[in-house]
Every structure is written in structure tokens, then in C-alpha cells.
N, C-alpha and C positions, 0 to 999 in steps of 0.2 A: 084830322090833321093830314094833309097830303103827304104821300110817300113817293119818293123818286128814286130812279137809278142814276148812278154817276154817268154823266154824258161822256160817251167815248170809252167807258171802261170795258164794255163788251162790244166788239165791232158788229156782232150779229143781233144786238139788242134792238127791238123795234122802237125803243124810246131813246136810242143814242142820239147825241146832238149832231146836227148837221155840220159838215166841215166849215170852218171859218178861216179868215186870214190869220197868219202867224203874228203874234205880238210879243214884244219884249216886256216881260213882267218882272219887276223887282220886288222881292219880299223882304221885309225888315223885321228882325226881332230886336227890341230895344235892350239897352243895358239893364243889368240886374241891380235892384236896390236892396240893401240890407240894413235894417235898424240895429245898430251896434249894441246898445244897452237894453236889449230885450231878450225874450226867451225864444226868438225865432232863430232857427239854425239852418234853414235851407238856403242854398246859394244858387248859382247858375247851374242848370241842368239842360241836357239836349232838349230843344223845344219840339215835342212830338206833334203838336197840333199844326203848326205851320209847316212841318215836314210833310204831313199828309196833304196839305194844300199845294205845296210845291210839286209833289208827285202827281197829283191830279191835273194840275195845269200842264205839266210836261206831257202827261199821257194824252192830253187834248192837243198836243203838238205846238204849244207855245214855247218861246225862248225864255226860260226861267233863270233868274239870278237871285242869289240870297245874300243878304248882309246880316250876319248873325253877330250883333254888337257884343254880346257876352262871350260867345265862343271864340271869336277872333282875337280877343284881348283879355283873356282870363287873368293875366298878371297885371293888368292895368286898372288901377282904382283911384278914385278921388273921394276924399272924406269931407263932408260939410256939415255944419251945425244947423239944426232945425229946432222948433219949439218942443219937439219930443226927444231931443238929444241928437247925438251924432248919427249920420247916415252915410253909408259907403256905397258909392256907385261903381260897379265892376263892369268894365268893357269900354267900347268906343263911346266917345261923347256924341251928342246930337250933331255937332258940326262935322265931326269925322265921318259919321254915317252919311250925311248928305254929300260930302266930298266923294264918296265911293259910288254914288248913284250914276249909272251909265246914262249919258244924255239921250241915248236912243230909247230909254224906257218910256213905254206908253201908259202903263198902269203901275202905280206904286201901292203895294199892299203892306200894311203895318199891323202886326198882331198886338192887341191890347187885352190881355187876359185878366189883369188885376187892377182894381180900383186905384191903388196907390201909384201905378205906373202912368196914369193919365197925364199928369203935367209933363213928363218926359215925352210921351207920344205926341202931345200937343206941340211941344217945341220942335220935334222932328218934322211933323207935318207942316208947320209954318215955315221952317227953314227950307224944306223941300219946295213948297209952293212959291217962295220968293225966288228961288234959283231956277225952278223949272215950271213956269206958269202953265205950260201945256199939259202937265201931268193930270191924270185922273187918280186921286188919292182915296184909297179904300181902307177902312179899318175893319178888323174882324176879331173874334174872340169873345170871351164871356163878358167883359166889361163893356165892350162896344155893343154887344147885343142888348144889354140892359140899360145903358147910359146914353144911348144915341141922341135923345132929345137934348140933353144937357151939352153933349159934345158939339152939336150944331149951334147951340146958343153961344158957346164960349169961343168958337173959332170958325172962320170962313174957309180955312185951309182944307178941311175934310169934305169930300164930295159925297161919299157913300159909306154906309155901315152895313156889313153883312151880318145878318141875324142868325144865331144858332149854328147848326152844322154848315160849314162853309164850302165844302168841296163842290157840290153841284151848282150852288148859287154863284160862286166866283167864276166858274167856267162860263155859265150863261151870261153873267154880267159883262165879262170881257168880250164875249162874242157880240153882244149888243153894242158896246162902246165902239168896237171896230167897225160895225155897220152904221154907226152914227145914229143909233136908235136910243130912245129913252127907256129907262127901266120901269116905266109906267106899267103897273099890273104884275110886276114880278114878285113872287113870294120870296120872303127872306131878305129883302133889301130895304133899308131906310135911306132916303135921299132928301136933300134940302128942298123944301117946297112941295114934297110929294107925300103920299100916304103910304106908310109902312104896312105891308101885309105880313101875316104870320110866317115865322120861319118854317122851313121844310125839314122833314126827317128822311134819311136814306133807308130804302127798303132792303138793300142787300149789302151788308157790311163787308162781305167777302169779295165784292166787286171793286172795292176801293183799293187802288194801288198802295203797296207798302210805302212807308215814309221814305222820302228821297234823301237819305242820309249822306249820299255822295255829294250833295250840294252844300253840306254843312261841314264845319271844321270839327268833325266828330272825334278825331284822334286827340284833339286838345282836351276835350271833356274826359275821354277815357284814360288818358295818361295822367291827368290831374285828379282822377278819381272824384268826379262830381256826381254823386248818386242822388236819387230822389229818396231812397231809403237810407239805411245805415251803410257805411262803407264796407262792402264785401268784395272789393276789387273793381275790375273794369265793368261798369254797370251801364245799362241802357234802359230807358223807359219804354213801356209798351202799353197798348190798349187791347184788351180782349173783349170789351163790351162798350156800349155807349148808352148814356141816359140812366135814369133812375125812376122807378115807378112811385116813389114816395114824394111827399110834399112838405118837407120840414120847413117851418116858417122862416128860419134864418138863412136858408140856402137859396141861391139864385139858379140852381139847376133846372127847375121847371121853366124858367124864362129862356134858358139856353137850349135845353134839350127836350122840352115838354116832359110828359111823364111816361113816354114810351121807352121801354128797356129792350135792347137788342144785343145779341151775342154773336161773335164770330164762330166759325167752324173750329173746334179745338185742333183739328189737323192743320189748318192754315196757321193758327197761332204757333204751333210747335214747329212748323216748317220755317216760319219767320225767325224763331229763336235759333234753329239750327243754322240758318243762313248767317246770322250775326256771330255765332260761335266760329264759323269757318272764315268769315270775311273780316271780322274785327277782333277776334280772340276775346270775346266778352266772358266774364266770370259769373255775372249776376244780372238778373232781370228785375226791374221794379215795375210792377203793375200799377199804373196810376189811374185806374178806372174809378169812376164816381162811387160805384157800389160793386165791389169786385166779385163777390160770390153770392148769387141769389138762388141759383138752381143747382141742386145737388147732382143731378144727372150730368150737367155740363162739366163741373169741376172733376167729377170722377172720370169722365171720358178724357178730359185734358190730361190728368195725371197718368192714366193708362197709356195714352199715346206718347207722352213724355218718356215713360219707362220703356215702351216698345222701341222707341227711336234711340234709346241709350244716350239721351242728352244729359251731360254731366255739368250742371250749373247749380247755383243757388238762386232762389227767387223770393220776392217779398211782396207783401200787401201793405204798403206804408200809409195809404190814404185813410183807411178805416173801413171795415166791412161789418156785415151783420152776422149774427150767430145762428140763424135758423138752419142753414145748411151745414154748419160746422159741428157735426156730431163726431164721435170717436172714430168711426170708420173713415170719414173724410179727413180728419186731422192727421191720422196715421198715414194716409196716402200723401197728404201735403208734405209731411216731414220726409217720407221715404223718397219723394221725387225732388227734394232739394229746397223746399220752402223752409225758411228759418225765422221769418218775422211776420207776425200777424197783428194788426191793430184793430181793435173794436171801437165802435163809435156810438156809445150810448148818449153822450153829451150831458147827461145829468143822472144823478142817483135818486132823484125825486120822481115818484110816479105822477104827481100832480104836474110837474114841469114837463115830463114826457108827453102828457096829454096836451099841454099848452102849446108846445112847439111841434105837435103832430109827429113826434118821433115814436114810431110803432115798435118799441123794444120791450121785451119781457125780461126784466132784470134777473129773475132766477135762472132762466134759460141761458142768458149771457154768462152768468157766473159759472154755471156748470160747464159750458163750452170753454171758457177761459181756463178753468182749473184743469180740465182734461188736456188742453193744448200745452199748458205749462208742464204737466207731468210727462208728456210725450217728448218734450225737449224744445218746443217752439218758444221763441222769445215773444211775449205778448205785451201789448200796451193798450191803454184806454184813452179816449179823447173826451174832454170835458169843456163845456162853455159855462162861464159864470157871468152874471150881470144882465141877463135877459130882462126886458121891461116887466115881465110877469113874475120874475123870481122874488122870493122872500127869504129871509134869513133861515127859516126852518127848512126850506128847500136845500139851502147850502149845507146845513148840518146833516141832512140825509145824504147829500153827495159826499160829505166827509166820511161818513160811516161806510158808504158804498166803496169808496177808494180804499179804506182800510181793509175791507173784505177782499178787494182785488189784490192788494199787496200780500195779504196772508195766504191767498190761494195760489200765489206764484207769479203774478204779473210783475214784469221788470220795468215797465215804463208807464208814465202818465203824462199827458199833455193837458194843461189847463190854460185856456185862453179867455180873455175878457171879451164879452159880446161886442160886435161891431155890426151895424146895419148895412149890409152890402146891397148895392143897386140890383134890382131884379128880384129881390126876396120879398116875401109877404110882410116881414117885419119892417123892411125899409119903406114899403108903400104905406103901411099903417102910421109909422112915425111921421112921414112926410105929410100925410093927410091931416094929422093932428097938429101940424105946425111945430113939431118938435125936432125937425131936421132941416137944416139949410145947408146948401152946398156952395160956399164961396169958391172963387177960382184960384185961391192961393195954394201953393204947394203943400203947406203944412197940413191943411185939411185932409188931403189925400194920403199923405204919409202917415198921419195919425191912425188911419184905418188899415195900415199894412197888416201883414199876417201876424205881427206881434200883438195886435189888439191893444196897442198902447194909446187909446183915445184920450184926448185932453178933457173929455167930458164923459158923463155917464148917462145912459138912457134908461136907467132904473130909478123909479121915483122913491124907492125905499133906502137906497144905499148910494153913497157918494163914490167918486172915483178912487180916492185913497183907501176907502174901506174895501172896495172890490179888489184893488191890487194886493191888499193884505190877505184877503181870502185866497186870491190866486197863489201867492207864494206860500201861504199857510197850508193849503191843500197839497201843494207839491211837496213841501218839506215833510209834512206828516206822512205822506205816502212813501217817500223814499226812506225816511227813518224806519218806518215799519217794515218795509221790504228788506232793508239791510240788516235790521235786528233779527228778522225771521231767517234770513239766509246770509250770514256775514261774509261767506266766501266770495260773494259777488263784489265786494270791495276790492278783492285781489284781481277779479276779472276786469274791473274798471282801470286799475293801475296797469295791468298788462296791456289793455287796449291803448292807453296813452303812450306806452313804451313802443308798441309794435305798429300802431296806426291801423290795426285791424279791429273794426268795431263790431259789436254784437247787439247793442241796444241803442235806443235813442238818447238816453242820458249820456252814454259814451260819445255819441255824435255831437250832442250839445256842448259838452266840456271841451272836446277836441276843436270844435268850430270857434268857440269863444276864445280859447287860448291862441288859435291862429289869428283871430282878429286883433287881439291884444298885441301879439308880436308884430303884426303889420303896421300897427299904429305907432310903435316905438321907433 
């Protein structure tokens, strides 16, 4: 897999891009979709991926504008009915987005991170094409990287899809477009009628400019407390690493990032945090890395630099991390430097299922780490997926007992989602090859595979949709009943959180979010 440096990131780099003409590039983040009657509780958060792209394009001396449809209109929402229930769209409408595009724009870049966003992204692209026929329209993000063939089949409005890490690729693509050249032979670009070459990985993460938050309505997010983790005040998302060396069958990460894992210099990460504390008065950092902690040496060094610099914040690992590096020494360091929430991602309590999904997790080690973390004072959670095509009922019973052990050992949170085949994943490819997966162009198809996992069908030959939903709610209910029976004072913590708005756990975040959605619907 070729590795590249960011063009223009280091002026003395022998591989820096040659100077090119200045272009007006407009980047669009679509509005946020929330499935109301689901267990999904994440809303609009500052879009760190497109903020990196904006910074890199500006560093290459292009004129960059951003239309952040969510951030510019966090208080604006529209509720509509779908086959999976009510859905709320937060932010500017596609028509309002296109109205804000500067006619001088030469390249329009739209981020398409999630599968369920595609109908919105398609509508934005088609409206933009109708109004500005001269535009080069480029999509990027995880869904664009995995779904590009279907994107080109469904609409003629999109010209290019950037595959994988986008910073170096978009700079080169814009340069070629300005010179009137074809992207023929470019790695990391899919284009209509052309052959897509493999995405590229960046060799020096510290050479990438920090996210260009000054181009985004960041204060709107901060003042409205839109965190990626639980609400611990003014929160900003950050990346300390990229990629994941594992190949879980349900995950599209290998398609987006390959299996190369890279980390930033801990000192650079801390310097970025300090800058945000001084510039934006943040209280909390949410690390949204795919796999946050893999190397003990890295996290120990990060914590020591954070202590040495006397940075007083809280920070969280909300995505889900692994237990290998989280021994007692590391966990105490995490807590001492402000870490308060750690999520583990076993996905199943069945050893057979862990092998089937290629999840290289040792359950005894994970339970030991989780127990130690809880004793130290960290709020811990576990992520579970049910309904994988290979899963059987006895696997779910093993997951049930696993969750009971987690609750007894002190875990405060559990997330149980129904399996959904995401484009780019091994499971998606297998189901499609077997003729068990079709992708109509209607909006309901994509919304059904939103983060809520509320698919109108099941991909498991042994259990139907309704049975899986019963398992989902049953596992969650039994976990929280056990957790509160073991530690009843946590019910008081939940009530205090609802009163003060200060969250400690994901269940508090879920209850707060759902109450807010109910109030907004009244």
C-alpha cells in the first residue's frame, strides 16, 4: 500500500506538491438524521474529518469555504415519517445548502460518512448540479469510499469519489482539475468511466495540519453541548491515531483505512488540546479514533505529557477500545490525567462468535481490565452486536451471561445493536454475493441501516427481526437491572444527571436525549 506525505505540508519536503492555481473549494457537511424511536442517542457533533480536509486544502493555498448544515442550524429540525418510524433532520435543508454555495466555487466536496446519509447527499449533489452545471462534485468519507459504484449508478450528479484518507488525494485531484487533466492513474479516486485505484495512506500523521475549526460554527456546537461522548461540558472531538490493524467482518474500516495503524506524536496531540483549551475554553475531549489504545508506550507517554503540561480537562474514549494495553498502571494514569469514560468493544460474549467475526478479544482479559477500571473510578461500557448471520441462540445466551458479569464487575453502560451489513465490510460483500442483499434507491432502505440498527429485515437465518429486537431489549434490560441491583446508588446518580444536565454515563446520555426529542416533538 503506497504511503504519501501531505502535499504542501512541509515546504522543504522533496515530495511536496508543485504549486498550482488557487481554486474556490466549497465543502459541505450534510444535516444530521436521528431515528427518534430507537436506541441511537448521538446527534450533531463537530465534523473532524472534513475539518482536516479543509485545513489541508487551505494549506495548499486554495480558497476554502465550508457549509456545515448541522452546525449552522442546530435549532432547526424537521420531523418526517418513514417505514422505520419518525426521523428528525437537524440542520439546513438540501435546498438551503445549495442556496449558500458561492457561484465562484470550482470544486464542491461533500462528506458522506454514513450509509443512511446517502439519500440526503444524493439530493444535495443533484440540486447543486442543476444550479451549477460547471461544478466538479466530489464525495468523500467512509460511505463514499465503500459505496462509490452504487453512487455512480444511482446519480449522474457526482463526478468523483475520494477513497480512504482524503487529505493528499483531494489536493492532488483539485490541482489536476485546475490544469484540465484527467484523474487517470491517480490512487485513491473513483471516477465515472474510469478504473478506481486503491486508496492511499499517509506516512506522517504529524505533518497534517490541525482541523480548520475556524471555518466551522464551532461555538454553536460548544455552547449547545454536542459531545461525541457523554456530556461533560464544552467538548471537541479529536483523533490521536488513524486506522486499525484488525479485520472484523462487520466493519468497513479495512476498506477505508486498510489495516495500517498509525499514531500521532503524543506531544502534538497535547499541544492541540492546549490550543483548544486556550482558544475555545473546552472542558472535555472525545477521542473518536477507530481503535483508541493499542500501544501501551503511546498512551503512557501521552498521559505523562498531559500531566507535565498541566492540562486540566476530562477526556473520553467513547467509540470502543481494546483491553490489551489497559492494565492497572495504564488505567490509573488515565484516571489521574482526566479520563472518565472508557468503552470496550467485545461485540459478543461468545467465543465462537468472536472467531466468526474475526474479533481477536480474550474475554477473561477484558473482564479483568473492566473490573480494574471500575474500581479505579472510570465509567465503563461494553458494545455488543446481535443478529450476525453466523449467530445462534446459544451464542446470545453466552452474551447474556457475559453482560451479567460485566454488570456485576462494575460496568455502568451497555450498548446492544442489531447487526446491519455496512458497505465495505466483509459481511456486506458475502451477503451481496449470496444474493441476500439488494440496495434499492429509496430512502427507507438507507435509514433502516442507520446507527440504530433498526432494519426492517434480518440477515440471520435462525432468528427473525422481532426476536432479535426482543433479544436486544432483553439484554439491555437485564444488564441495567443487574447493574442497579448491585449498586442501587447509581439510580440517584441518574436522577441527579437529569436534574443538572451533567452526564456521567451513556444511559444518562440516552435518557436525556430521548426526553429532549420528546419535548421537541410536543
